[in-house]
N, C-alpha and C positions, 0 to 999 in steps of 0.2 A: 288418100288424103287424110291427114290427121286433124283430129276435131278436139281442141282442149275443153275439158271440164274445170270450172273454176269453183273457187268458194263462193259460195252466194252469200249475199246479204239479206238476210232474213228480216230486217228491220231497219230502220234509217239511222239508228245510232250504232248499229252494230259494226265493230271494227276486226275481230277475230272470234273463234270460236273453237271449238274441239268437234274433232271427226271422230265420232262415238264407233261408229260401226260401218264396214260395207256389206251391201247385200248382192254383190256381184264382184265377179273374179276375172282375171284375164282370159280372154277366150268367149266370156259370155256374149249374146246378143241381147242389145238394148234398142228399144223404139222410144219414140217420145212418151211420157207418163209414166215409164216404169219407175219404181223405186229403186234407186241404186244405193243410197246412204241414208245416214242419221246425223245429223248435224246437233251439237248442245250449244247453246248459245247462253248469254247472261240471264235470260228470262225462261228459256223453255227448249225442250228437244221436239227436232222436227225432221219429218223425211223429207231430203231431197228426191226430185223427179227428173229423170233425163230431159233433155228439148230436141235433141238430135238420136238419128239413127244410126247403128253401126257396130262394130266390135269391140269392146273392151281390149285396147292393148296395153295398158300400163295402169298401176295404181301407183302414182305417185307420192303419195302419203299414206302412211300406214294408219290403221284404225286405233284409236286411243291416242292420236296426236293432239295435243294441246296448243294454242296458241296460233293457230292458221289463220292468217291475216285474209280478210275479204279480198277476192279476185287472186288470190293465188292459184296456181294450177295444180289440182290435186289428182287428176286423171287424165288418160286420152283415150280417145276413140278411133279407129280406123274406119273411115266411110267405105273404103273396099275392100277390108278385110286383110291387109297385106303387112299390117305391123308386127313387129316382135311382141309376141304376148307372153313371153319368159321372164321380163326384166322383173326384178324384186322392188317392193315398195321402199320408198326411201324413209329414213329414219324421223324422227320427230325433230332433229335440228334443221331438217330442211323445209318443216312446217312453214316457215316462216320466208317472205319474199326477198329478205337480206340474202339467204342461202340457196333458194330454189332458183332454177332458172326457167320460167316460162317461155314457151316455144312461140306462142302466139298471143296476142291481146285478149282480155276478158272475153268470152262468149256473150254477154251481157252488154248490148250496145250502151245502156244507161249507165255504165259505171265505168270509172277509167282503169285501165291497168295498172295491178299492183307495181310499185317500184322496186327495181333489181338491178345488179350490175350490166347485165346483157340489155335490158331496157335503156340504161343509163346510155350505154354506148350508142346506141342508134337513136337516141332522142333528138329532136331539131334544136338547132341553136337558140337558147335562150334570148327573148327578145325583152331590152328593158321597158319598163313603164314611162310613159310621159308623164312628165313632171304637171301637177295640178290638176290631173284626171283623175277619176274613180277608175282604180284597176281593173282592168278586165279579168274576171276568174269564174270559175264554174261553182255550181252550188255547193258540191263537196268540198272543194277546197276553202270554200268561206267557212263552211262548218267545222274543218279541221283546224282553220287558223283560227277561229274564236275558241275553239277547246284548247289549243296551244300557247295561245296568246301571242302569235304570229302578226306582224305588221305586214299587209299585203303590199302596200306601198313602196316597200324597200326589197320588194322580190322582183326577178326576171321571169317572164312566162316563156315556157317551152311547149304550150299546146299551140294549135292552130291560131294564127294571126297574133302570137304572142299572148296568149290566154294562159291566165296563172291556173295549172290544174292540181292536181291531188300531191304527185312527186315532186312538185316546186316547193309545197309548204312542207313536207316532210324532210326534205335536206336543207330547209332554213338553218341557217348558223345561228348561235345564240345572240349575235348583235341584231338580229332581223326580229327577234321577239320583243314585242309590244310591252313596256313597263309603265306601271301605274305611275302614278304623281307622286307616290312614296318612294319609288324607285325600289320595291322589292318585287321578288317573283311573282308570275302571276297565280301561281299556284304553290303551296307547301309541299315540299317531299317530304315523304314518309321517314321516319325515325331511322336511324342505321343500326342494325342490331350489333352492338359492339361487346365482344366476349370479356373486356375489361368493365363493363357496368353490369352484365348478367352472365354468372357462370353457365354455359351450355348444356351443362346438365340439370340447371335448374328451372328448365322450361322443354315443355313439347311446342315444336314448330307445326303449325298447321299451314300449308300454304294456300295462298290466296285462289279461290276458285274467281270464275267470270262475273259472278254475281258480286262478289266482294269489289272485284277491281273495278267495274263497272260504278259499284254504288258509291264507293269512294272518291272516284273521280268526278261523277255528275254532282253529288252532293257537296263536296269540296267547292266546285266551281260555283254552285249555287248559292251557297253561304258567303263566299267571297265578293262574288261580281252582282249580287240580285241585292239591292236594300230593302231588306225585310224590315216588316215593324208587325206588332202582336195588338190584338184587340180583345179583351176578356171580359165575359159577362157570365152571371148565374143564371140558368133556366129552372123553371119549377116544372116538374113533368110528372106530378102524380094524374092529372087528365090523360095523358099520354098513355101513361102504363094503364090506366083503367080501359082507355079505348084499346090497346093491344089486346088484353085480357079478353074483354067483350069477343073482339074480332076471332081470337084463337078458338073461345069456347063455343063459336056458331058455325067454325068452319067442319064441313063435313068431309072432307078429303083427305083430313089428316095434317093438311098444311099448317104451318107455324109463321107468323111474322113476328121478324126481332126488334128490337129497339132501334138498332142499327140500320133496318130497311126502313123505318119510318123516317129517320133521320135523313135517309140519303134522298127520301121524297120530298121531305119538309127541303132540305138544301137545294133540291132541282127548282121547287117551284119559288123559292127565294132569289134565285139566280134569274129565272123570268120575270118576277115581280121587280127586280134590280139588275137591268140588263147591262148597266156600266161597269159593274162587278164582274160580268162573265166574258173575261177577257185575258188578252195575252200580248206580251211586248213582242214585237218582232224588229227585224233589220230595216223592214217596209213601213212599218206602222202599227198601230194598235189595232188588233184582230177583236172585232166585237164579233161573240160567238151568238147564232141565234138557235142554238139548242144548248140543252144543258146535258152535258155526258159527265158523269159523276163518276170520279176514279175512287176506288177503295182499297186502302192499302190491308195486304193481305201476308202475314208472317209464313215464309216457306224456310226451308233447310238453308242455313247460310245466308238468311238477309230477308226481304221481302219484294212482293210485287204488287201493282195496282192495277187489277181488272178493272174495266169500264162499263157500266152500266148506262148504254146509251140512251139518249131521248128520255131520261127518267122523270121527268117533268110530266111525260105524257102516258107513262104506265100506271098499273094499279098496283098496289101494296102486295097483292099476291104474286105477280108478276116479277116483281123486283126482288120478293124472298127465293124465288124459285130459280132465278138468274144468276142470284147472288151465290146459293148455295152451288149449283153446277160450276161457275168460273170459281168458285174458292176450292173446290176438289181438284178441278183441271190446273190449278195454278199449283196447287202441293206437288201434285205428279207431273210437273212442266209440260203440260202438254197444251198451253194455250196458243194460240195464234197470234202473229203481231199485232193484228187490227182488234185484238180483245183486250191487249193493255195498253195501246196508244189511243191518243186522241182524243184523250181525257180534257175536259176543260176547266176542271175544281176536282180538288181531292178531300177526302175525310180518312183520318185516322184516330182509330177509337182502341184506349186502353184502359177503359173504366173495367173491363172484366178483370184486370191484374190489380185493381184496387187504386189505381193513380188517380189522384183527386183532380191534377191539373198541370199542363205542359204546353209545351208550344214546338210545332213541326217546321221542320226546311221545307221550302218552297220546292216542288216537283215542276221545274219547266219544262214545256213554257206556260204552265198552268199559271193564273195569276194570283191564287188564292188556296191556301188548305186549312181545314178545321181540323183541331184537335179536339177530341171528345174524352171527357174526364169520367168518373164513376159517378153514378146517380145515388144518395145518400140522404137518410134523414137530418136535416139541419134547422136550427131555429131560424124563423123568419119572423119579420114584424109587420103585421097588416091591422090598419086602424088604431096603431098603438098598443096595438096587442101581439106579444111573443106565441107564435105558433109553431108547429112542426111541420116541414113538408119536405118531399124528396127533391134535393135541388141537385142540378148535373150542371159542372163548370167547362164551359166550351172556350177555347182561345181560337181567334182568326188570324192567322199569320197571311200577311197580303205582300204582294210586290209594289213597292211605291211609286214604280215608274209607270203602273197600270192603274192601280187602286189608291186611292188616297184616303186619307182618315175618316173624312165624311162618306164616303161612298162606302168603304167598309163599315162603318156604322150604320147606314142604312140597311146595308144587307143583314146585319146582325138582327135589326129590329124585325124584318120581314121572317128572318128564321125563328125568333122568338113568338111571333104571331101562329106560325105553324106549328110550331113544338107546343106551346102553352095552350092553344086551342087546335086540336087534331081534327075536329070536326070541319075546319076551313079547307084540310087537304081534300075535301069532297067537293067544294064549292066549284 
């Protein structure tokens, strides 16, 4: 009995990955829980464990292959030990479902099989959708359709009972792609590298890795499809800096709390004080989150990642500092688990350490807000008609107008200001 091993989806947004290395070879016996491969996604490198018992019959994708689609068959197990274990791995060109020939559906019942010519030949006859009714479709098909701008009502479903599934969306012709009212494509295509414009000898070409590809796609979609608006205020942070110094001087274990750690705590408390701002826009309605899970932008080689401090509103500053230090270190090593960089309800991006005074960030869907933190520096302020010097930090809150209107965003900033400018209130 041949058992297919497919490319796993290590996160809901993963579409393809790199098969970095194999830990098994043809002829090896494996059992559930054995580590068989290492997969590199756009966010992290993770080990893949076997879910079935058997003998490795074939490795269908060679180590180092990039662009391996989720659910593509990457290896085969022989449950009875009778398969030919001498077949060489296929090349990188066969890492994609367009050129690979899966012999069985995905081993994961929660995923739909990747599209391929052989699968297409055996697919059920498409069933047209009934006019005037919401098209029946799988969650994965809806997500891919939203990303690609495909109108589901124009498709015929080949799944059970005429349900639209992944392969139906991926095969959609340009005519079925939804067009905005302006008639332009839903996403701007990247500039074509034309030798008539740039002499090939005048530049070095750095191939796009998974981080850049996914970041480019998601941020382009966010910037074009989500109605952003910014709100900017100045904060006086002298009391916050004094409180931080006092806490660090009093620490007996050598741990240090950063300004960013205190901003994470202040943001989380402000989300709990203004729950209307702790929300996400979804296809089913506005999700009002019951806890403050704060995503923090961390620069890594080739891009950035946003590890999440979960339940930040209920954690002390020392715990936030320790978690942030650990998450940032493992983020740079690409060792985060999907649950450690997904599921945030709010984001913070801090460029103050680079001397940036003010900036506005692009939203990180499905989160409804992101806070951009600038440098804290001495500036002139007016108090009671007199000019004084204070340490001032400019922050800009970018909001998804579908979820957070101007008044709600302003109320959140008022709460955030209260916690930052009077940091002792974070202890109440």
